[in-house]
BAGU-727034 format. One record per residue (C-alpha): residue in three letters; x negated, y negated, z negated. Coordinates in steps of 0.001 Angstrom, whole numbers, plus 524288, in hexadecimal, padded with zeros to 5 digits. Example, Ala and Ser with C-alpha at 12.3 -4.5 7.8 and 13.67 -1.06 7.14 Angstrom:
% residues 2
ALA7CFF4811947E188SER7CA9A804247E41C
//
This chain:
% residues 505
METF3931BB5367C9E5ASNF3338BC06B7C23AHISF3D0CBC1547B70EPHEF4723BCC387B6CCASPF51A7BD13C7ADC2VALF4BBDBDED77AE5CALAF3F01BE4267B3D9ILEF3E40BF2BD7B6ACILEF3105BF9407B7DAGLYF3237C05A97BFF5METF3C36C08AB7CA8DGLYF3E86C17177C863PROF4C6AC1C1B7C604ALAF4E32C15FD7B87AGLYF4889C08CB7BC58SERF5075C08697C8E4METF5CF6C0BC97C195ALAF5A6CC00F07B7B0ALAF5797BF7287C28FLEUF641BBFA257C9F9LEUF6C62BF96F7BDA9LEUF6657BECCF7B8C9GLUF67C5BE68A7C634SERF7612BEA9D7C68BTYRF77F7BE33D7B9BAGLYF725DBD6F47BFE7METF64EBBD79F7B9B3ARGF58DCBD22C7C082VALF5061BDE557C18BLEUF424ABE0977C583CYSF3D41BEE3F7C8CCILEF2EC1BF12C7C9B7ASPF28B1BFDD37CE7BLYSF1AA2C01457D17BGLUF1E6EC0A2F7DCC0LYSF21C8C05747EA61ASPF2CB5C0F427EC8BILEF34AAC19B77E5C5TYRF2E65C26DE7E2CFASNF31FAC2F3D7EE80LEUF326BC3C977E7EDPROF3CC1C42447DEBCARGF3AA9C415C7D010ALAF47AAC401E7C8DDVALF5229C49157CE82THRF5DC7C48AD7C532VALF68CFC3ECE7C3F4SERF72C3C41D17B949ASPF811EC3E247B85AGLNF7D73C32947AFCDGLYF7297C2F497B963PHEF7C85C2E527C458ARGF8549C25DC7BBF1METF79F1C1CEB7B874SERF769BC1C067C6E1GLNF847EC17157C933LEUF8176C0B747C062ALAF75C2C08287C8F4GLYF7CFFC0AC27D5B5ILEF742BC15FD7D9D0ASPF7D2FC21AE7D7ACASPF7F36C22D87E65FILEF7077C24557E801TYRF7024C30047DECFLEUF7CA6C35A97E453LYSF7772C36A47F232ASNF6A3FC3C057EDD2SERF6E22C46387E3C3THRF7383C53FA7E208ILEF7BA6C58607D661LEUF74ADC61F17CD49GLYF7C5DC6EA47CC3BGLYF7732C72C07BEF0ALAF6B29C77247B756TYRF6614C82ED7AFE4PHEF5A4BC89207A95BSERF5523C95367B058ASPF4B07C9FDC7AE8ELYSF3FC9CA1967B814ASNF48D5CA8C77C176LEUF5228C9D1B7C1A0GLUF5C7BCA4A27B9F5ILEF648DC9C3E7B099ILEF608BC9D9C7A246GLYF67A3C91EB79C6BGLYF6CE4C842F79D40SERF74B8C85FB7A997ILEF7C99C79BC7ACD5ASPF8607C79457B850LEUF886EC6B387BC96LYSF9072C6DAD7C8DEGLYF9C2DC64A37C973PHEF9921C5E2C7BC62VALF9B37C4F7B7BBA6SERF97B7C48947AEFAALAF9E15C3D2B7A7F8ASNF9505C347B7AFF4GLYF9C80C388F7BC26TRPF910AC3FA27C28CPROF8B93C4D8F7C344ALAF82CCC50EC7B7C0SERF763FC51207BFACSERF71DCC4ECE7CDA5LEUF64B6C501B7D476PHEF5FADC45067DCF5HISF53E2C42617E5A1GLNF4CD8C36EA7DF60PROF45BBC31507EB4FTYRF52F3C2F7F7F1EFTHRF598EC29247E635ASPF4DCDC20C17E265ARGF4CCFC1B6D7F03AASPF5B24C17817F08BILEF5A83C11AF7E2D7ARGF4E74C09CE7E6A1ASNF55A2C04E47F2B8LYSF60EDC00A17EA1FLEUF579DBF9667E120GLUF50E0BF2C87EC90ASNF5E1EBEDDD7F139SERF61E7BE8C37E3CDASNF5E43BDC407DC9FVALF53A0BE34E7D4F3GLUF4628BDD977D793ILEF3CACBE8997DAB9ILEF2DCEBE7C47DA6CLEUF26AFBF3F67DF04GLUF183CBF7877DE75HISF16C9BEF927D213GLUF128BBF5627C539PHEF16F0BF0987B7E8ILEF0AEEBEDB27AF97SERF0EB1BE6537A329LEUF1973BDF9F79B80ASPF1B3DBD5AE790C3GLNF27EEBD4B078909LYSF2E22BC88F78385LYSF3AE0BC7A577C05GLUF437BBC4F4787CCSERF3B64BCA0579339VALF3095BD2C479855SERF24FABCDD37A038PHEF1DDABD7E47A873LYSF139FBD95D7B2EFTHRF12CBBE1B37BF20ILEF07C4BE42C7C8A9ASNF095BBE5737D754LEUF0328BF27D7DAD2ASNEFFB6BEDCC7E876ASNEF85ABE1327E569GLNEF696BE1DE7D67DGLUEFDEEBD51A7D45EGLUF043DBD3AD7C703LYSF11C2BCDE17C563ASPF1935BC9167B95FPHEF279FBCB0E7B67FTHRF310BBC8F37AB43SERF3DD2BCFB27A81FARGF47A6BCFFE79D1DTYRF4635BDEB579C2FLEUF3CA3BE8897A1D7ILEF3F74BF6EA7A487GLYF3487C00DC7A5D4SERF38E3C0BC67AED3ASPF2B29C0EA27B383GLYF2A8FC1D457B122GLYF2416C26A27A7B2SERF171EC1F5B7A76ASERF1E44C125C7A560VALF1565C066D7A4DFVALF2091BFEC879E9EARGF215FC08AE7938ALYSF12ABC07BE7916BGLNF12EEBF8DC791CDLEUF1D94BF8F77877DGLYF1594C022477EF3ILEF2095C0C1377E0ASERF1BD4C19BD77ABDGLNF221CC269F77EBCGLUF268AC3259776EAASPF230DC3FAD77C7CLEUF2DC9C49CD77A6CASNF244EC54E577D58TYRF2847C5A9078A59ASNF1CC5C58DF79370ARGF1B34C633A79DFEASPF1565C63077AB9CTRPF1EB6C66BA7B695VALF1DEAC668C7C550VALF29ADC60887CC44ILEF2C4EC64C07DA4AASPF365BC5EB27E373VALF3971C65487F052GLUF41F8C62CB7FC24LEUF4917C6EE48010BASNF46FBC738080EF8GLUF525BC7D0480E00PROF6075C7C1F8090CASPF60F2C7C477FA36LYSF6221C89897F394LEUF5DE3C85A07E5DEGLYF6ACFC809F7E07AASPF6E92C74857D8C0LYSF6ADCC787B7CAD2LEUF5F02C73C87C354ILEF572DC7F1D7BD90GLNF4E12C7EAB7B1CFVALF458EC8AAF7B452CYSF40C2C90667A76FASPF35ACC98B27ACD3LYSF2B0EC9C0C7A2FAGLUF20D0C9B837ADB1ARGF2511C8E167B27ALEUF308EC858C7AE8CALAF3753C7F247BA0BTHRF42DBC76937BD9CPHEF4A39C77177CA6EVALF517FC6A987CDFCPROF5B66C6B067D93BSERF5838C5D437DDE3HISF605DC55C47E7BALEUF6007C5DD17F43EPROF5799C60567FBE8PHEF4E59C5EC57F050ARGF4B1DC68097E52CARGF421DC66C97D95ATRPF3A58C70037D0B2GLUF32C5C6D507C455PHEF28F3C77297BEE3ILEF2186C76727B219ILEF12A5C76797B2D4HISF0BD2C7DD17A7E2GLUF00DAC776A7A034HISEF62BC803F7A5B7GLUEFA39C7DD87B3DCASPEF462C74367BD96LYSEFED5C69FC7C005GLUEF98BC66357CD54SEREFB0CC741A7D268PHEF09D4C729D7D139LEUF09A8C686D7DBF4ASPF04B2C727E7E5B4ASPF0F38C76457EF99LYSF0BD8C84B97EE7ETHRF0E21C84447DFB2ILEF1AF0C7D027E1C7HISF1F87C87417EB97GLUF1CB7C91DC7E18DLEUF2433C8AA57D6DEILEF303DC88B07DF67ASPF2F9CC96467E565LYSF3ADEC9C0B7DD7CTRPF43CEC91947E33ALEUF3EDFC8E7A7F0E5LYSF34A9C92577FAEBPROF2AF7C87E97FFB6GLUF312FC86CD80D1DGLUF3E43C8349806D4TYRF39DDC761E80157LYSF3088C6AB28028EILEF2976C657E7F686ILEF2C08C56DF7F572ARGF2674C54407E7F1LYSF1DBAC5B367DE3AALAF1922C54EA7D1A6VALF13CCC59127C47DTYRF19FBC52167B8FCGLNF1895C52D27AA70PHEF269FC53677A5A4HISF26CDC4A0379A1ASERF3014C47B578ED3VALF2CD4C3A0D789F3ILEF34ADC2E5878578ALAF309AC205B7829DLYSF31CEC1C9977446ASNF388EC10067786APHEF403BC0C927849AGLNF4000BFE077817ALYSF363DBF41B77CC2GLYF3B45BE62B77C4AASNF409ABE2A5789B2CYSF3A72BEE7E79064PHEF4094BFBD579276LEUF3C89C093A79757ILEF453FC11C179FC9GLYF43B3C1E787A759ASPF36DCC25ED7A6D7ALAF3064C1A447A03FALAF3910C1D417947FHISF3A57C2C1C794F0GLNF35C7C37F079C9EALAF3C31C454879BF1PROF39A1C52617A27EPROF42EAC53B57AE24PHEF4AA4C5F6D7A920METF56F4C57877A5E5GLYF5616C4F557B230GLUF5889C43527A9C1GLYF4BDCC3B927AB39METF509BC32007B583METF5E22C31DB7AF66SERF5838C2D687A274GLYF51ACC22527A9D2TYRF5EBDC1EAA7AFE0ARGF6518C1EA17A265ASPF5A6FC157179DA8ALAF5CADC0C5D7A935VALF6B7CC0C227A7C6ASNF6B2AC0A87798F9LEUF6183BFF4279991SERF6621BF7F97A5B5TRPF73C3BF43E7A159LYSF6EA6BF02F793FAILEF6450BE73C799C5ALAF6E11BE1607A35CALAF7882BDF14798FFSERF6E70BD97078FA6ILEF6956BCFA4799AALYSF7680BCBC979F88ASNF7DD9BCA95792BDLYSF72B4BC64D789BDLEUF7542BD1A978073ASNF6CE5BD53F774B8THRF6146BDE827755EASNF6908BE9BD76F36LEUF6E1DBECEA77CBBVALF611BBEF7B7837FASPF5B2FBF51377709SERF656FBFFE277753PHEF5EDEC055F783A4GLUF53FEC0BAC77BD3THRF5D27C1002770E8GLUF65ADC175477AA2ARGF5BD2C1C5D78465ILEF50D5C21DD77BF3PROF58D7C2CAF77527HISF5F98C3043781F7SERF52C5C30A578987ARGF4C7FC38BB77EC5PHEF5767C42CC7802AVALF54C3C440E78EC6VALF4600C452478D04LYSF4700C4ED7781CDASNF514CC577F787EFSERF4AF3C576179553ALAF3F14C5D2C78E97GLYF486DC666678780ILEF4C62C6C9C79465GLYF3E0BC6EF77978AGLUF3C0CC751178A28LEUF4809C7DB678C18METF42A9C825779929GLUF3606C862479263ALAF3D75C8D59787A5TYRF45B0C95047917BALAF3960C988F79900GLUF32A1C9DEE78CD9ALAF3E6DCA55678771GLUF410BCB3A378AA7THRF4FACCB09678B73PROF56FCCA38C78BD3GLUF5D8DCA6E577ECAGLUF505ACA5B3777E6VALF4F8CC972377AABSERF5268C8E5676F0CGLNF603BC88E876F58ASPF5AF4C7BA776B1FLEUF52C0C7B4E7776DVALF5E0BC803977FC5GLNF66D4C756977A90LYSF5C13C6B7977C91GLYF5AB1C6F9B78AAETYRF6914C710F78DE0GLYF6D3AC652F7860ASERF63ECC5CF878E09PHEF6D5DC5CCD79951ILEF7730C54B379188LEUF72DFC46DD78EB3PROF7718C40FF781BCASNF7EC2C349577F99LEUF77B0C287A77AEATHRF76C7C27CE76C1ELYSF743BC19DF767ACGLYF7320C0C8C76DE2LEUF7D0EC0338773B2PHEF8953C0A1E76EF0PHEF942BC06F076567GLYF8DDDC06E775803GLYF8069C086575E36LYSF811BC16FC76067ALAF881EC212D7686CASPF94DAC2657762D3GLUF9B47C327D76857SERFA89FC2EB376311METFA8E6C22BA76BECASNFA061C28A2776C6ALAF9612C1E3177473GLYF8937C228677AB3GLUF9013C2AF2784F7ILEF914FC27F579366PHEF9EDBC23C5797B7PROFA3FCC2C3C7A2F5GLNFA3E7C26DA7B0B4PROFB16FC24077B667VALFB2BFC2C797C28FLYSFBCC5C2FF57CCF4TYRFBFD1C3E477CF57TYRFC505C45567DB38ASNFC779C540B7DAB2GLNFC06DC54367CD8DGLUFB40DC4E6B7D368VALFAE58C40F07D0CDVALFB012C38F67DD2FLYSFAD41C2B517D7EEARGFA59BC26247CC70METFAB3BC19C97C67FASPFA127C14E97BCB6HISFA221C076D7C2E1ILEFAF4CC05467BC61LEUFA7F6C04BB7AF53GLYF9FDBBF9567B479LYSF9151BF6877B2F0ASNF919FBF1737A50CPHEF990DBF56A798C3SERFA6A5BFADC79A9FLEUFB201BFC2B79130ILEFB9EAC07DD79599SERFC7A1C0BC579181LYSFD429C11C7796C0SERFDC7BC05DC7939EPROFDA85BF71E79187LEUFD338BF31978526GLUFD5DFBE7F977BD1ILEFC94DBE02977AF2SERFC75BBD3697737FGLUFC385BC6FA77AC1ASPFB5B5BC60F7752EHISFB34FBD447778A1TYRFB7DDBD19D78681GLUFAD9DBC6D37872CPHEFA2F7BD01D78290LEUFA70ABDACF78C16ASPFA717BD0C4796EFLEUF995FBCC567932EILEF93E0BDA1679469GLUF9C0DBDC3B7A0C6CYSFA360BE78C79A99LYSFAD9ABED5D7A3A9LEUFBADCBF11479E04VALFBED1BFDDC7A473ILEFCC19C04357A35ELEUFCA1FC11DE7A8B2GLUFD4DDC16867B1A3LYSFDABEC23F87AF60LYSFD4E0C29367BC02TYRFC745C27947B64FILEFCAF7C2E9D7A9CEGLUFD43EC39CA7ACACLYSFCC3EC412E7B6DAASNFBF09C3EE97B070PROFBD18C48537A4ECTRPFB1A7C405C79FA8METFB946C33A379FD8LYSFC57DC3A2D79A96SERFBE62C3EEB78E72PHEFB959C312078BCAMETFC62DC2A1F78E5AGLUFCFE0C33B078850LYSFD0C9C2B5D77C06ASPFD4CDC1D4877DD2ARGFC738C17A677BA6ALAFBF93C0C7C78187PHEFB14FC0EAE7850CLEUFA6F8C042378560VALF9D52C091B78F97ARGF8FD0C03A779245PROF8A94C00A779FF7ASPF82BFC0D6579FB8ARGF8FB8C14A979D4DTYRF8C56C186B78F4FILEF977AC161A785C9PHEF9510C0B5877BD0GLYFA0DDC0FD2773F9SERFAF6FC11F677488THRFBB6DC0E6E76CAEASNFC1AFC18167635ESERFCA57C17AB75753ASNFBF63C10D774FD5ILEFB925C088375A85SERFC113BFDD576125ILEFBDFDBF75476E0FASPFBA2BBEAF3766A2METFB0A4BF28F75E12LEUFAAA1BF8E976A0AILEFA86ABEBF177104ASNFA3D4BE5257649DASPF998EBEF8576239LEUF93E5BEE1176FFCLYSF9423BDF4176EBAMETF8CDEBDFD5761C5ARGF8266BE8B3767ADILEF7EF8BE0FD773D7METF82ABBD2B5771C7ASNF7998BC89E76BB9SERF7F3FBC3F875ED2
//
């Protein structure tokens, strides 16, 4: 049988995340990738607090935990590595998501374990096959693949199709979706090394604002370290792949005998975003939808947000026969958020250039400084599947609900997101009065009624600030808040609004 609920083209991080989530919701999932195995060199290196929390939903948080190191902080420096601005100390900080703000991981290790998990799941995987074409109908997608070993073509159908096939996405091209260039295109060389000696470089990320050559130092998961150096327009890109040149670039940090080069690659750092993330029953996620310079460390995280946002909506839509407003809200929510990441990632690069050109840091435009520094704080969602159709600060709609956690000696010792369930949750401090027909609706969408115990509120400053007023929160499966009760909004109004937005009339 070649029909599936969802077909996923491309098994990189975003596609793999979507596959695991959809399978956990009981969907029949097909994954297709043209490669035989995972890419065995590091590319992405950063997993954020939200990234860890999203990985909990897919059951892969333990994979990141055992293969990552917490980032100690970040700053902008001059050519002598002296701090000139933007210093952030992250030691000991745990966010509302229940995790440290940022950690560095070694992608070959995590990708291998994630692939193993997929191979032991109910997801059907076809490797060494390339997606070549698709044809959409109202209720399904027909598509063809070609076996790269014997050139045999094969036909499939699925209710939905997800293109997670990278920056040069064939799915995006087949759908005729164009891209918008946000005008940061620079050539950089990326160098990953394995240390031969004990680490002496520290745990802070450094944006080096050197007029002669901008650089970034990334304290990757030990024993690995990464550097990125800009390549000027007049320079020969290939020469930067020469080991002698690499030794010279890294010389202010390490001597050649102190490390082994494990990867060297020239990239053009792009800032592009697809004009649409959806066309009919087909969707784009990850690099197929957006590509940002790596300065924020949010590229893979944006792909994970796409996967999480879309997966629960597809699953709920199929299982509960909901209207198209649910899946259509994916694009409404993800395009503005992705644009912020792409634009502000480029903003950090532009700030580095401005610092490098200025005689003193004070000369740099405050607008640019804010753009660069502000990039580290991701915004809430603004419009989409929320009460009234848009985010509302007064009811925390569009914000992420804090993760319930257990503390011991003021440290998080257990994360308890599972008590919120996998679907919608209605969270309060005390029992709620809910009408019979609303109970039926909540049961249909498998909404979990959660009465938070005091132990999850009192010791958690994030949770305490949310629960200090006697409000009920309607929280989506991706942990974003749909809305909450207040003096003007009753529990019945909250549930009615969600029902009106997702149920067929």
